[in-house]
N, C-alpha and C positions, 0 to 999 in steps of 0.2 A: 710470795707466790705459792700457788698450790692449793687446790681445794676450793677456790672461789666459785660462786654460782655461775652457771652458764647463761650468758646474756646474748641473745641473738641480735646481730647487727648493733643498733644503738637502743634497742627496746629494753630499757632498764625496768619497765613495768613488771617483768617477771620476778623482780625482787619483792614485789608487794609494796604496800604503803609503808613509808617510814613511820617510826613511832611519833605520836602526837607530841608537840612541843610541851615541855614541862612534865611529861609523864614517864620518863625513862631515866636510866642511870648511865651516864657516859663513862668510858674508860680510856679513850684515846686522848693523847695530848696534842695540842695545836700550837703552831708558831704563826702569829699574825705578822706578816712582813709589810712594812709601809715604806715605799720609796718616797723620799721627801726632797723636793727642790723648790725653794722659795715658797714654802707653805706655812710661813709663820702665822698667818691669820686663821687658816682652817685646821691645821694640825692639832691645836689644843681642843677643838671641837670633836675631832675624830677620836682622840685619846679619851676624852670625857665619855663619849658614847661607848667605847670599848670597856671602860671601867664599870659600866652598868649592864654588861652582858649577862644573860641567864646561864651561860655555859660556866662550869665551875672554874673559879679563878686559879685554883692550884693546877689545873690542866691546861692553862693558857698563858703563853708568854707573848710579849709584843716587842718586835724588833724594828726600830726606826732607822732607816739607812739614810744618813745625811749626805745628800748628793750636791750640796751647795758649794760655791767657791770658797766660802768661809764657814767654819764650824757654827752650827746653830746654837742659840742660847740654851740654857738649862731647861730640862723638861718642866712643863707646868704641873702644878699640884693635882690637876685633874687626871693625870696619867695613871693607868693601872700600876699596881705595886711591882709586878714582874715586867717592867719595861726597861729596855736598854737602847742606847744609841751607838751605832757603829758607822764607820766610814768605808767607802769602797777602796779597793787597792789604788795606790798612787798611779796617776795617769789615766785611770778609767773614769768614765762619766756616762750619764744617761740612765734612763729608767731600767733598761735591760741589765746594765751593769749593777745598778743598785739592787734590783730584785735578785740577781744571782748572788751578790754578796750577802744579802739577808738570808737566802736559802742555805748558803754555806754555813752561816752562823746558827741556823735553827737547830733546835734539839727536839722538836715535836714530831709525833708520828705523822702529822699532816701539816702542810705549808699552806697558809691562807694569805693570798695577796690582796691588799686593800689600798686603794689610792688615798693620798693624803688630803684630798678634798671630798671624800665620800663619808658621810655620817651614817653609820649603821643603826638600825633599830635594835632594841635590846635582845631580840631573839635571833639576830642575824647569824652569829657564829654557831649557835645551837642548830639552826635550820640547816646549815652546811654540814655540820659534824654528824648529824643523825644518819646521813647517807653513808658516810665513811665507815660507820659501824656495820653496814650491810654487805659491803664488798670492797675489795682492795684495789680496784682499777678504775675508780670513778673520778671524774673531774666535775666539780659542782660549780655552777655559775649562778651568781646572785642576780636579783632584780632591782633595778634602780630607776629613779626619776631625777631629771635635771630640774633644779629649782633656782630661783633668783639668787644672785651673788650677794656677798656681804655689803655691797654698796646699796642694796635695796633693803635687805633684812639684816640688821646689825648683829654682830657676833654675840653680843650679850643676850639678845632675844633668842638666838638659836641655842645658846648654852642653857638658858632658863628652861627652854622646852625639853632639852635633853634631860636635865635634872628632874623635871616634873613628869617625864615620860609622856609628853604630849607632842612629840615631833610630828606624828601623823596629823594632828590638828593644825599645827603651824604650816605644814607642807602637805596638804591632802593629795591623794593620788591623782584626782581629776585636774588639779592645778599644775602638776608637773608634766614635763615632756618625757615620754618613754624613750628608752634607748632603742636604736634601730634594730637591735637583735630581737626585741620582743615580738616583732611581726613574724620573724622566723619561728619563734616559740609557738605563736598562735597557729601557724600553718602546719606545724609538725608535732602537735600534742606534746609541747614542752620538750622537743627534740627526740621523742621516742621513735618517730617515723622519719627522722632526718637521715638515716643511713650513714654512709661513709663520709658525708659532708658535714656532719654535726660539728666537727672541729672548727669550721669556718666562722662560727659565732663566738669563739673564745675571746673574751674581753678581760683584760687583767685588772680592771677596776675592782672587781670582787670575784675572785676565783680561788677554789681550794682543791687540793689534790694530795694524795699520799706522798710522803717524802721519797719512798722507794720508787714510785712511778716517775717522779720528777728526775731522779738519778738515772733511771733506765732510759729516759728520753734525752739525756745529756744536759739537762738544765737549760736555763735561759741563754740565748745566744748574745754574748756580750758585744759582738760586732755590730748589732743593730741598735739604732737610737729611736726608731719608730717601727710600728708593725710587729714588734717582738712578741706580742701576745698571740696573734694569729699564727705566726711561724712556730711558736712553741706548741700551740694547739695541734698543728699538723704533725709534729714529731711525737706528741703524746698519742695521737691516733695511731701512728705507725708502731708505737710501743704497746698497743692493745687497749687504749683507754676507751671508756664509755663516758659520754657527756650528758650531764643532768641539768635541766633548767629548773631551778628551785625558786618558786614565786614567794615563799615565806621568808626568804633571805632578803629582806627589804633594806633599802638605803636611799639616802638623798645626796645627790651630787651637787655641791654648792657652785652654782654658775654653769655656764655652757662648757662643753668639751672642745678640744682643738678641732675634732672632726666636724662638730656642728658649726664652728666659726669659719673653718677653711677646708671644707671637704675636698674640693678639687685639688688644692695644693697638697693635701695629705695623700691623695691617691697618686698624684704625679710623683711624689717622693717615694711612696712605699712600693709601688708596683714593680719597679726594676729590681728591688731587693727580693720581693716575694717571688717574682718570676724565676729567679735563680734557685730558690730554696724550696718551693712548693710545686712539684711537677703536676699535681692534679688540677691546678689552676690552668687549664689548657688555653684559655683565652689570652693568657699572658705570654704564651709561647707560640706566636704565630709564624715565626721565622721557619722556613722549610728545611734549613740545613745548618744547625749550629748546636753547640754543647752548652750545658748549664752545670752549676755546682752540684745539683742533685739530679740524677737521671731519672727517667720515667720507668724504664725496664732494664733489669740486668739479665743478660742471657748467659747461662752457664753451659759450657761445652767441655766435657771430660776429654782430655787428650792423651791419657796414659797409654792406652792400648789401641789407639787409632792411627791410621796412616796420615801422613802430612796432607795428602790430597783430600782425604775425608774431612779433616779439620778445616782446611782452607775453604772447601766448598761451603761448609756451614757458616763459618765466620764471614766470608765475603757476602753470602746471601743476606745475613743479618745486617751487615753494615750498609748494604745497598737498599734496604727497605725504606718505605715512605716515612716511617716514624723516626724523627731525627734524634731524639734524646734517649738513645739506647746505647748501652755499653755491654761489652763481652768480658766474661771472666773465664780464662782457660785454666783448667785444673789439671795438674800433672806434677811429676817429681822433678821439678826444674833444678833443684839443688844438686842433683846428680850430674848435671852437665858441667863438669869441670873443664879447665882450660889446658890440661896436660896433653902430651903427645898422643895422637890416636890415628887410626886409619880413617881418613875423611869419608871414604865411600863404604867401608866395612864397619863403621861405628854402630854398635847395637842400639844406641840412642839417636841415630841419625834423624828419624822422623820428628822426635821432640826438638832437636836442634833446628831443623828446618822450620818448624812451627814458630819457635821463638824468634828466629831470624826474620821470618816473614812479617811479624807484627811488632817487632821491638820499637819501631818508630811510630806506631799507630796509637794515639792517645786514648782512643776508645776501647782499647784492649788491655787487660791486665792479666797477670799470671799469679796463680795461687797454688801452694803445695796441697792444701786441703780446703774444703769449702766451708766458710763460716756459716753458722746456723742462721744468720740474718744478714741482709744487705742494707740494713738501716742507714739512712731513712728513705731509700729507694722503695717505692710502693709495690712493685711487681718484680718477680723473678721467674724467668722461663728456663727450664731445664730442657736442653735439646741435644740428643745424641749426635755425635759426629757422623757426617755422611748424609744427614737429612737437611734439606734446605727449605726454609720458609719463603713463601712468595713475598713480593714487595709490600703487600697489604696485610699479610698474615698476622704479624704481631699486633698491629693497631686494631685489627678486627677482633682478635682474641681478648684484648683488654676491654674494648667497648662491650663485648658480649658479657664478660665476667662482671662488669659494672652494672649493666642492665639487669642481670639475673641476681646480683648480690652474692656471687659465688666466692668461696674462699679458695677453692682449688678447681682447676679445669685440667683434666688429664686427656691426652690425645693418643689413641692407639695408632701406632704406625704400621702395625700388622695385626689385624683382628685375631689371628690365630695365637698371637703372643700377648694378648691384652694383659694378662696377669704377669707377664715376664718383664724383661728389662727394656724392650724396644718400645718406648713411649716417650712422649714429651709431656711436660707438666708445667702449667702456669700457676704460680702461688701468689695470693694476695698476702703480703707480709704482715699487714695489720691483723689479719685473721689468724695467722700462725702465731703471732706474738700474743694475741688474746688467749689462744689455746694454751700457751705456756703459763700465763697467769692463772688459768683455771685448772691446770693439770695436777692431779694427785699421783701418788705412787702407783705405777702400773698402768696409768692412762695412756692411750695412744693419741698422739696429737691429731692425726687425721680424723679420728672418730669425733674429737671435740670440735674440730673445724667443721665437719659435716653437720654436727648438731646445731652449731650457732650460725653458720653461714651457708652451708650447702656445698656439696662437691658434685662433679659431673664428669662422666666419661663420654668421649665423642671420637669420631674417626679423624685422624690427622689429615687424610687426603681431602676431606671436606673443607678444611681450612687452608689448603695450599701447601701442606708439608709433604714434600716428595723426596724420594731417594735420589741422590746426586749420581749422575753417570760418571764412571771413572774415566779421567782424561787419558788419551793415548800417550805413549811415550814419545819423546822428541824424535823426529825423522833422522835417520843416519846421515842424510845429506845436509841436514841443518841442525847440528848438535846443540846450538845455542838458542834454538827456537823457544820463544816465550809463549805463555798461554794466549796472549793477544794475537800471536801469529797463526794460531790454529784456526781451522774452520769453525764457525760459530756453532755448528751442530755438535762439536766435541766439547764445548765449554759447559761448565756447570752453571746454569743461570739461576737467578734468585727465585726459585720456586716455579718457574715456567717451563714450557716445553723446550727441548734443545733446538727445535726448528722454528722457534718463535721469530727470530730476526730474519731468516730467509723468507718466511711467509710475509712479514711486514714489507720487505723489499719487493716481493712479487705483487702485493696489493698496491703499493705505490706505483709500480710500473703499469699495472692495469688501469689505475685511475688516470695516469698521464695519457695513455693511449685512447681512453674513452673521451677525455677532454679534447684531444686532437681530432677525433672523429666528428665532434659536434661543434668545433670552432668555426665561426663564420669565415667564408672565403672572401 
């Protein structure tokens, strides 16, 4: 990390053209990871093709992860010299687990995932690797065609074409079926204009990325048995990745894919898992009031120097908003709240105790001593000062606006006179902040880098429904146990609306009833 070129959005075109194949001197090492399950017929072909790569052999290792129930036979003589076979940890199975095991064993600067039924052209690895020499935050995706299986074209014929370098003649482009992702490439200038959704075409059949970026994103999710590549692509995006569609990284997939054969079954299986883990897939989150494994927005409220009433007004307004998958992080010195004897009403930390007591049973609220620099993999973080309340639609509207504008940071002045001070709210796109960290050199300000790559904007908080909460009156002496719900609605802090909103609604309903009575037939 540090000193990488500034890439706006996903427009890697600012890096310029990569070096022409065969005209440059590589220096980075690569680990080609092949998850193998019942691939006895196609794996020897893949290994033979890897043995004929133009990328220097001393910079490339091949790791075959044997995911079968029984250990595979010995490697064929066609395998590259630096090839080894490993097994996943006992009890683990599936492609994601195999890919994770391969990445754990990899020693290369770059991890290159390759399916065990994808035969690469000789320049395949080199086409990937030339991009990784330009920047350290790139995920490179190869281009493949689906061709007939070995029941139509015998393995010996495919092997002969590999050895003769005539794979393109045996399987011409026009005779193969392109992967569904290629249409997205065509529509987005090979993903340069795909913006924040470029990750959605991540396919693990042929994808390469820096090992450091893979670690930063948390590696492959071993809990998934399908859809693991898309989910990893999402987390890579949140870690700051840029996605490159590389057409020169050609390969031939022997036979149809599972998606091609059973598309609807695959979607039915994958979508519940992806809905839990990829919050930007909004169409998978249609339920109006439920939680998910990964939230859409984290709202940060500092509680150290605020009153209980101020914090509660803000948190309650956030939790009552229309956007369901929002969580709150309350930041304060919670470890100071010991359990020793104290004066309950004269406790200097009374407000903090009341805040913790108020939300200790609320699963959407968490407590932190200090604010982590990232809420990974949550895509948005909203900093909101206590005592300021967002309206029911405020957070959702802010996120939609930031998406439409491609903003990295949207700051909201809560008092124009103090715009440069501390009274403001701030919506951060965490992928933009993470990208800035990848690019930051000594002395670089992250906000300046975010502005250069994504854009930042100041606006008035009141325009977006962020208002100051009215302080609730103390309990009446005659009703010492009166709760907030017992107070007149005009005294309650509502979620960003006027304190007289509910009485006005009741008045409007009464007027409508009287008008209907006046026109009702006798």
